[in-house]
N, C-alpha and C positions, 0 to 999 in steps of 0.2 A: 311421645311415648316414654313412660318411666323406665329407667334402667334398673329398678329395684327387683331383686330376686327374692320371692317369698320363701320362707322356711317351712317345710312340711314334716320333715323327719330329721331328728337330731340324735347323734351318738355322743353320750357323755361318759367319760372314763377318766377320773381325776384322782391324783394322790392327795393334793391339797384341797380340802373340802370347804375352804373359805368361800362364803357366798353361794354355795351350791344349792341349798334349799330355796333361797329366794329366786335364783335363776330358774330352777326347776319349776317353781310355781308359775313364773311368767310364761315359760314355754308351754306348760299345760293349759294355762288360761287362754292361750292363743291357738289351741287345738293342735299343737305340734306333737307328733308321736316321739316319745323318748325311749331310745335304746340305751341300755347301760349294763355295767359289769360290776361284779363283786361288791366292794365297800361302797362305791358310788350308788349302786342300785339300792342297797340296804338303807343308806342315808336318805335317799329320796322317798323310798317306800315308807320308812318310819315317819316321815313328815307328811304322809298322805298324798304324795305326788305319784300319779300312775306311771309305771315303768314297765318296759318289756325287757326281760333278761336277754342278753346277747346270745347265750346258749340256746334259749328257746327260739329266738329269732332265726338263728343260723342252722339249728338242728345238729350242731356240733358241740358236745359238752366241753367245758374247761378241762384241761388235762395237764399232766406234768407239774402238779402243784401250782397251777395257774400260769405257768410259763406260756402256754398256748391257749388263748381264748378269743383273740380278735384276728389272728393270722389265718384268715379263711377268705375264700373268694367272695362270699356274700357281703362281707364288710368292705374289703378293698375294691371290689367291683362297684359297690354302691358309692364309694368315694371317688374312684378314678374314672368311671364311665362318663364319656362326653355326651352331654345332652344335645349337642348340635350335629352329631353324626348318626344318621339312621342305622348304620351297621352296628354301632355300639348299643343303641337302644334296642335293636332286635336281639342281640346277644344277651343283653340284660334281661329282657322279657323271657327269652327261651330258658334261661337259667334261674328264673325267679329271683332276680336281684333288683330290688327297688332302689331308687337313688336316695342317697343321704345328703342332705343340704347343709348340715352344720355338724362340725366336730368340735366338742369341748374336751380338751385333753391336756393335762399337765403330768409331769413325769415322776417316776419313782425318785425319792430324795437321795440320789447318789452323792451329790456334793456334801449334803449335811451329814450323811453316814460316814464319809471319809473324814470330815472335819471333826467329828466326835471321837475319832480314833478307833473305829470299829475293826474287828478282825477281818482278814482277807475274805473269808467265805461270805460274811454278811455284806461286805462291799460289793462282791460279785452279784449277790442276789438282788441288790438294789440297782443293777444295770437294767434299765428298761429297754425292752425290745419291741413289743407291740405298740407302745405309745409313739416312739419316734417313727415307726413304719406308717402308722395311721396319719400322723401329722404331716409327713412328707407327701403321702398320697393326696391328702386333702389340699395341701398348699399347691401341689402341682396342678390340681384341677380347680384352681381358684376362680376360673371363669364362672363356675357354677356353685362351688362349695366355699363356705366360710369356715375358717379354722381359728379357734380361740385357744390360746396356750397359757393365759395368765388371768387370774381372777380380777386383776386391775382392768381388764378389757370388758368385764361383764356389763358395766354401765353403758358403754358405747353400743354393745350388742343389743341390750334391752331397748335402748332408744331406737335402734334400727328396726327391731321386730315390731315395735309399736307404731313405726312409721311405714310399715308395709313390706320391709325386707332390707337386705343389704345391697349396697351398690358395688359395682366392679371396683371402684376406687378403694372402698372400704376393704373388700376382699383381698385386693393386692397388698394393702397395708397389713392386714392380718397375716398374709402369706409370708411377707418379708420378716415379720416378727417371729413367725413359726420357724422359718429356716435359720434365723439367728439363734433361736432357742436350741434347736437340735444341733447346730454347729458348736455352740458353747458347751452343751451337754457332752457331746462326743469329745471335745477338747479336754474337758475335765477328766473324762475316763482315760484318754490317751496320756495325759499328764501323770495321772495316778499310776498307770501301768509302767511308765518309764521312770518313776521315782525310785530312789534308793535310800536306804537308811542303815548305814553301817555295813555295806557289802564289802567288795574288794578294796575300795578306797573310802574310808569313813568321812573324808572331807567332802565327799560329793553327796551329802545328805540334802534332800529337798525339804522334808519336814520331819519333825521328831515323832510323828504318829503314823506315818505311812510305812508299811512293811516293804521289803524289797520285792519288786516285781520282775522287771526284765534287767535291771541294773544298767540301763542305757541312758546316760544323762542327756546326750544330744542326738536324738533320732534323725533319720534322713529327712523327715517332714515334721515340723514343729507346730503344734497346735497351742494357741493362746486363748484362754477364756477369761472373761471378766463380766461382772454385773454392774450395769450403770447405776452408780450411787446418786449422782446429781449432775445436772447441766450447770456449768459455771458461767458467770457473767461474761468472762472473756479469758484469754490465756495469759501469757506473760505480758502482752500488750493489748490495748483495747481493740485493735483491728484483728486480733486472732480469736477464733472461737475455740471452746474447750469443754471437756466433760471429764468427770472423775469416775473411773471404774475400779471396782474392788474384786479381790480374789478370795478373801477370807482366810488366808493362810497364816497371818502374822498379826499379833496385837499392835496397835499403833493408831495413826491418824485414820486409817481405813476402817478400823473397828470402833472408833470413838463415837460417843454420843455428844452432840453439841448442846449444852445446856442453856446458852445465852449468846447474845451478840448477833451481828449481821452475818450474812452468808460468807462462808470461806471463799477466798479467791484461789486461783491457780498457784500463785506464789506463796500464799499462806500455807497451803497443803504441802508444798515442797519444803518450806522452812520448818513446819511442824514435824514433818517426817525426819528431817535431818537432826533436829533437836532431840526428838524422842529416841532415835536410834543411838545417839551419843550418850544420853543420860542413862540408858540401860546398861552401859558398860561398867557402872560403878556399884560396889556393894554398900558403901556408906551413903547416907542421905546426900543427894547431889542436886545441883541446879545447873542447867545449861542455857545460856542465852545465845540465840542465833540471829544473825542478820544476813540476808542474801545467801542462805543455804550453807553458811560456815559459822562455826562457833566464834564468838567474840569475848565471852567470859564463861569459865567453867570452874566450879568449886565443889568440893565435898566438905561436910561439916558434921557436927553432932546432931543437927536437926536442919530442916529446910530453911528456917529463918536465918540461921547463921551462914548457911551455904549461899543463900541469896545475897546477903550483905557482902560476902567475899567475892562472889561472881560479879556483882555490879561494880564493886570497887576496882576490879581487874581492868575494866574499861568503862568508865562512867559516862562516856559520850555515846557509844554505839547502841546501847540497849533501848533507847527511845524508839518506839515503833517496832520493837523486836518481837521475837517468839520465845517463850519461856517453857522449858520442860523440866519436870521434877520426877524423881523416881520413888517417891513415897506418897501416902495419902496427903493431899494438900490440906493443911490446917489453917485456921483463921489468922494466926500470927504471920505466917509466911504469905498468905493471900493479901493481908493488909500491906505488908512491906512491898510486895511485887506490884500491887495496883496503885502505889503512890506515884508512879510515873506512867506515861502513856505506853501501853502494851497492846499489841494486836491480838495475840493468842497465848493462852496458857493451856498446856496439855499435861495431864496427870493420870496415873492409874485409877485414882479415886479422889474424892474430896469430902471433907467433913461438912455437915449441914451449915455450920456457922460460916465456913469459908465460902460456900455457895451463896449464902444470903448476903455476905459482905460484897462479893464480886458482882452481885446482881445490880448494885448501884452504878456500875460502869457499863452502860448500855451498849457501847460499841466493842467492848472486850469480849472475845470469843473464849468460852471455857469448854475444853474438850476432855471428856472422861473416857479413857481408852479401855478400862476394864482389866488391864494387865500390862506387863512389860514384855517387850520382845526379847528373845534369848539371843544375846550377841554371839554365842557360839553355835547357834543352829545354822543349818545349811539353807539353801534356797537359790533361786535364779534371779539375776538382774538383767534388765533389757535396756538397750539404747538403740534408738533408730538412727540409721544413716540413709543416705539416698539409695533407694532401691532395696533396702533390707534392714535387718536387725543384727546387732551384736548381742550375744547372750553369754553370760559368764556366771559362775557360782558367786554367791554373796561373799564378801570379805569377812569371813568369820574367824580369821586368824587371831589367836590369843597368845600373848607372851607372858610367861610367869617368871618368877625369880630364878628358878632352876634352869630356865632357857638362856639366861644371860651369860655372855662370855666377857670377863674382865680383860681388857687388852692393854691397859696402862699400868704403870708401876704402882700408882695409888689406887686402891679399891674404893668404891663409893661407901660412904657411911650408911647406916641403917635408914636414917632420915632421907638421905639422897636416893637410896634405892626405891623407897616408897614414892618419892616425887618423880623419879625417872619413869616408873611404871605408869603412874598417873598421867604424866605428860605424853607418853607414847600412845596411851589409849585415846587421849584427846586428838593427837596428831593424825590418827587413823581417820578422823572425821573432818579434817581441814583439807581444802583443795591443795593439790601439789603445785609447786614445791612447797611442802609444809614444814614450818618451824614453830615449835611451841616452847615457850619458857614457862616454868612453874616453880612454885615454892610453897611448902606447907599445904599441899592439896588444893592450890589455887593457881590458875593460869595468870602469869604476870605479863605476858606478851604473846601475841599470835600473829604470824605472817604466813600468807599462802597465796596460791594462784598466780605466782610470778614465774617468769621465764628463767630466773636465776635463783639458786638457793641462797646465795649471798644477799640478794635483794629482799627475799623473804625474811631473812634473819635481821636485816637492817630495819625493815618495816616493823617487825615484832618489837625491836628495841625502841624504835620511835614511839610505838603505841604504849610500851611498858614504862619508859622513862626510868625514874629512880627505883621502881619496883623490881627491875631486872636483877640488880646486884644481889648475889647470893642465891640466884635461881639455878635450876638445872635446865638443860635444853634437850628437846626431842626433835629428831629429824625423820621424816617419813621414808627417806632413801639415803643412800650413802653420800658422804661428802666427796665429790670428785677431786677437789683440791683442798689444801690446808687453809685457804682464805676464809672459808665459811667458819672454821673453828677459830681462826684468828679474830673474826668479828665477834664471836661468842666470848672469847677471852677478854676482849676490850670492854664488853658489856658487863663483865663481872660474874660470869657463869662459873660454877664449881664442878659440874659433872655433865656428861653428855651421854645420851642413848641414841643409837643409830643402827641401821641394819648391817653396815659393813659390806665389804665386797668390792670396793674400788681398787683399781690398779695402783692407786696412790695411798692405800690404807696406811702404809708404813710412815709416809710423810705426815698424814693426819694424826696418827698416834704420837709421833715424835713431837708435833706441835703441842699436843695436849700434855705430854710428859714435861715438856720444857716449862709449861705454865703451872704445873702441879695439879692439873685437872684429873678427875677420874672419868674413864670412858668405858662403856659396855657396848657390845654388839648383840643384836637380836637374831640376826640371820633371816629376818622377815621384813619385807618391804610393804608399805601401805600407800601406794599411789592412789590418788582419788582425783580423776580428771573430770 
């Protein structure tokens, strides 16, 4: 005996009309009665597909500007009534409620409305009520009802119709997808309602376009929503499975179009994100080279080509097989220089046609066009998983300007040193703690991080930088707990230091700098990156 359930009556109510007419014609060709509402009904009728308006079917007119049209017993009874229970069937017959075997429904474009920066009232109007209610009803009764929530499912549905009906396995698959969709939809709404933008604490902004709703950054229950962008070949290691989900809130690797090259890996995505977030920190043309999620060469210049030359020279060993981020339209000169060595990924806000054509010769190089730069000062949330839960914090959007600096040594930094100190401190924000960055003339000369000792990070940076360190400035992501870290910098030939300050031994550290004639400034802001 076949377990296929034929479809005799379908309810179609969609916001996204992609593929709707073709689906409607297939339904009609198989003698399936089509109930529909509003724009969906008009689209089908204009294409010559016979449709029964829901208002005519239920005898209840649409009301309240369309807010109420499917929230009626004849619709939900038709979706929820169990075909295997005589009592349900008797009640349905008594109330003239025919069964509905198929629901095709996608939701008002709430996420897209918020993403475009719409006003509060428009966002509220795009919160779908009837759609999620119908989807949940149909999914609950998946023993008898198929529920389709995405045009991408139409092909599978059409094949099932042409094969005599849907199987229980198919309907359970559809139901799982349906509940996932309503869950992520509700999560997006919940996230929007709890977002703030310049309320009591302006540092707790989630996006630049979302108006204040409740002003509650961390509600008692946290909803997280993401759209599956792609399944990945594997995770950090081949024995781990992985996928990439996007939220659409920030330009970067998630928004990027991949123009060429093989599929991105889990590590490629992490590294590209790290590089692009770092390069967005700089106003001048900049290049950031990343290996293993930490910068190994960073430089600003008059153009991308000169910035690349300087960033590569800062560490000529590590860039091979690395990730490159630029903060300007990628031009052919820069593209040719960058592609002269083996590079995994280049990510840019845009690229000139000549640069795209040139890079096309490198078949394995992935070129990502992000369409814009992330705002380093914008708010947002970051998530880290731990056993049994998540850690959630606001993005590190702290910015230090010249006026924020406190000169603590007898010698004040020169204008050139100040420029390099601010540059180095911005790079330091993107290096794993304990982070030490040496820089000179807008170029990193040595980077050390991820060590259990700040002194070790400093020594590694010196080892990487060699002779380039002399005359550099130094940035530290946190205070120096002892003077030994400063002493290591003095021995390397550093002329000025930028650090948060706040150690119990600040006086000793300052004294060591004064004795060596160094300039030192405090920022009052730490940039740990674990």
